[in-house]
C-alpha positions as CSV (number, residue, x, y, z in Angstrom):
1,M,92.1,160.3,150.2
2,S,88.4,159.2,150.6
3,A,86.1,158.9,147.6
4,Q,84.2,162.0,148.7
5,Q,87.1,164.2,149.6
6,F,87.8,167.3,147.6
7,V,90.7,169.7,148.3
8,L,90.4,173.4,147.3
9,A,93.5,175.6,147.6
10,I,93.0,179.4,147.6
11,D,96.1,181.7,147.7
12,G,96.6,185.4,147.4
13,P,97.8,188.5,149.2
14,A,96.2,190.2,152.1
15,G,92.9,191.9,151.2
16,S,92.3,190.0,148.0
17,G,89.2,188.4,149.3
18,K,90.4,184.8,149.6
19,G,89.3,184.4,153.2
20,T,85.7,185.6,152.6
21,L,85.5,183.4,149.5
22,A,86.9,180.3,151.3
23,R,84.4,180.6,154.1
24,R,81.5,181.0,151.8
25,L,82.5,178.0,149.7
26,A,83.0,175.9,152.8
27,D,79.5,176.7,153.9
28,H,78.0,176.2,150.5
29,F,79.6,172.8,149.7
30,G,80.0,171.4,153.2
31,F,83.8,171.6,153.3
32,A,86.0,172.0,156.4
33,H,87.8,175.4,156.3
34,L,91.2,176.3,157.5
35,D,92.4,179.9,157.4
36,T,96.1,179.1,157.4
37,G,97.0,182.7,158.1
38,A,95.4,182.2,161.5
39,L,98.1,179.7,162.3
40,Y,100.8,182.3,161.8
41,R,98.8,184.9,163.6
42,A,98.4,182.5,166.5
43,T,102.1,182.0,166.5
44,A,102.7,185.7,166.6
45,L,100.2,186.1,169.4
46,L,102.0,183.6,171.5
47,V,105.3,185.2,170.9
48,L,104.1,188.7,171.6
49,G,102.2,187.5,174.7
50,E,105.5,186.5,176.2
51,A,107.2,189.7,175.1
52,G,109.3,187.8,172.6
53,D,110.8,188.9,169.3
54,P,108.8,187.6,166.3
55,A,112.1,187.5,164.3
56,D,113.8,185.1,166.8
57,V,113.8,181.7,165.2
58,A,113.8,179.6,168.3
59,T,111.1,181.6,170.0
60,A,108.8,181.6,167.0
61,A,109.3,177.9,166.1
62,A,108.6,176.9,169.8
63,A,105.4,179.0,169.7
64,A,104.2,177.4,166.4
65,R,104.6,174.0,168.0
66,R,102.3,175.0,171.0
67,I,99.3,176.2,169.0
68,E,96.0,174.7,170.2
69,P,92.9,174.7,167.9
70,E,90.8,177.0,170.1
71,L,93.5,179.7,169.7
72,L,92.6,180.1,166.0
73,S,89.2,181.7,166.9
74,D,90.8,184.2,169.4
75,P,89.5,187.8,168.3
76,R,93.0,189.2,169.2
77,L,94.3,187.6,166.0
78,R,92.6,190.3,163.9
79,G,94.7,193.1,165.3
80,D,97.2,195.0,163.0
81,A,100.1,194.4,165.4
82,I,99.5,190.7,165.3
83,A,99.1,190.8,161.5
84,E,102.5,192.5,161.2
85,A,104.2,190.1,163.5
86,A,102.6,187.2,161.7
87,S,104.2,188.3,158.5
88,V,107.5,188.2,160.3
89,V,107.2,184.7,161.8
90,A,105.8,183.4,158.5
91,A,109.1,184.1,156.8
92,I,110.9,181.8,159.2
93,P,111.5,178.3,157.6
94,E,111.4,176.5,161.0
95,V,107.9,178.0,161.7
96,R,106.6,176.9,158.4
97,R,107.9,173.4,158.8
98,A,106.3,173.2,162.3
99,L,102.9,174.1,160.8
100,L,103.1,172.2,157.5
101,A,102.1,168.8,158.9
102,L,99.1,170.3,160.7
103,Q,97.9,171.9,157.5
104,R,98.3,168.8,155.4
105,S,96.6,166.7,158.0
106,F,93.6,169.0,157.9
107,A,93.4,168.8,154.2
108,A,93.8,165.0,154.1
109,H,91.4,164.2,157.0
110,P,88.6,166.8,157.2
111,R,86.3,166.0,160.1
112,P,83.0,164.3,159.1
113,P,80.6,165.1,157.8
114,A,82.7,167.4,155.7
115,R,83.1,166.2,152.1
116,G,86.3,168.0,151.6
117,A,88.5,170.8,152.7
118,V,89.2,174.4,151.6
119,L,92.4,176.0,152.8
120,D,93.4,179.6,152.1
121,G,96.8,181.2,152.6
122,R,99.9,182.1,150.7
123,D,101.5,178.8,149.7
124,I,98.6,176.3,149.7
125,G,98.7,175.4,146.0
126,T,102.5,175.5,145.8
127,V,103.6,173.9,149.0
128,V,100.9,172.7,151.4
129,C,98.6,171.0,148.9
130,P,100.3,170.8,145.5
131,A,97.9,168.0,144.4
132,A,94.7,170.0,145.3
133,D,91.7,169.3,143.1
134,L,91.4,173.0,142.3
135,K,93.8,175.9,142.9
136,L,92.8,179.5,142.9
137,F,94.9,182.6,143.2
138,L,93.0,185.8,144.1
139,T,94.7,189.1,143.6
140,A,93.8,192.8,143.4
141,T,95.7,196.1,143.3
142,A,97.3,197.2,146.5
143,E,95.2,200.3,146.4
144,A,91.9,198.3,146.2
145,R,93.0,196.0,149.0
146,A,94.0,199.0,151.2
147,S,90.6,200.6,150.6
148,R,88.9,197.4,151.7
149,R,91.0,197.1,154.8
150,V,90.3,200.8,155.8
151,K,86.6,200.2,155.3
152,E,86.7,197.1,157.5
153,L,88.7,198.8,160.2
154,R,86.4,201.8,160.3
155,E,83.3,199.6,160.5
156,Q,84.9,198.0,163.5
157,G,85.2,201.4,165.1
158,A,89.0,201.7,164.7
159,A,90.8,204.7,163.3
160,A,92.5,204.0,159.9
161,I,94.6,206.2,157.7
162,Y,94.6,205.0,154.1
163,E,98.2,205.9,153.3
164,N,99.4,204.0,156.4
165,V,97.4,200.9,155.6
166,L,98.6,201.0,152.0
167,Q,102.2,201.1,153.0
168,D,101.7,198.3,155.5
169,L,100.2,196.1,152.7
170,K,103.0,196.9,150.4
171,T,105.6,196.0,153.1
172,R,103.8,192.7,153.8
173,D,103.5,191.9,150.1
174,A,107.2,192.3,149.6
175,R,108.0,190.2,152.7
176,D,105.6,187.4,151.7
177,S,106.8,187.3,148.1
178,E,110.5,187.5,148.8
179,R,110.9,185.1,151.7
180,R,112.8,181.9,150.9
181,A,110.3,179.5,152.6
182,G,106.9,179.2,151.0
183,P,106.8,182.5,149.2
184,L,103.6,184.0,147.9
185,A,103.5,182.7,144.3
186,V,101.0,181.5,141.7
187,A,100.9,177.8,141.2
188,H,101.5,176.9,137.6
189,D,98.0,175.2,137.4
190,A,96.1,177.8,139.4
191,L,93.3,179.9,138.1
192,V,94.1,183.6,138.7
193,I,91.2,185.9,139.5
194,D,91.7,189.6,139.8
195,T,89.1,190.9,142.3
196,T,90.0,194.6,141.9
197,M,86.8,195.4,140.1
198,L,84.7,192.4,141.1
199,D,82.0,192.2,143.7
200,A,82.4,189.5,146.3
201,D,79.1,187.9,145.2
202,V,80.3,187.8,141.6
203,V,83.5,186.0,142.6
204,F,81.7,183.5,144.7
205,E,79.1,182.6,142.0
206,R,81.9,182.2,139.4
207,V,84.0,180.0,141.6
208,A,81.1,178.0,143.0
209,R,80.1,177.0,139.4
210,L,83.7,175.9,138.8
211,V,83.9,173.9,142.1
212,A,80.6,172.2,141.3
213,R,81.9,171.2,137.9
214,R,85.2,169.8,139.3
215,L,83.3,167.9,142.0
216,K,81.2,166.2,139.4
217,E,84.2,165.4,137.3
218,K,85.9,163.8,140.3
219,E,82.8,161.7,141.0
220,W,82.8,160.5,137.4
221,Q,86.5,159.5,137.7
222,Q,85.9,157.4,140.8
């Protein structure tokens, strides 16, 4: 780890605001950013693109090993069908193992001039980067997260029924929390932030102050 490198791990369920926060922090502090959920979405996209079964271990693991960086920005990754399939492939230990080295390499070697890396996902603080300089766990009620998702979908011009979105979120939450490999869990040393009643700007300002303080502390220690 270089003298300037800083690793920030942000975990949480879908719709908690972790992705938005991670991107803003990366821009603000000059960090490289990896949405690790995009890796599982990309895996799902490759599987479904070949009419494969996301639950098939061999098919999903082979797809995970074929991911190219440019695929992570494919707009098709944002679709609900891909999100559902991604939750399925993410529960497969062989898929998680195939993607683990890639995630750890990103955190350990952010491309210059990045002074560090921020990764958001489900198991960053517990599995991918257990020695991260700062760990956050964002959460919110399922109802609040479903409302945010419905708003997002409707702004994109897509039809969205609140009850259906809420049920989908609850199903994904259960799958993410109950899987054997890298389950969604709070790291013992993570700061938990409930965003149910918090504006995104308030969360960003609060966390940005904390990151700035940790960066300064790290510089003093080196």
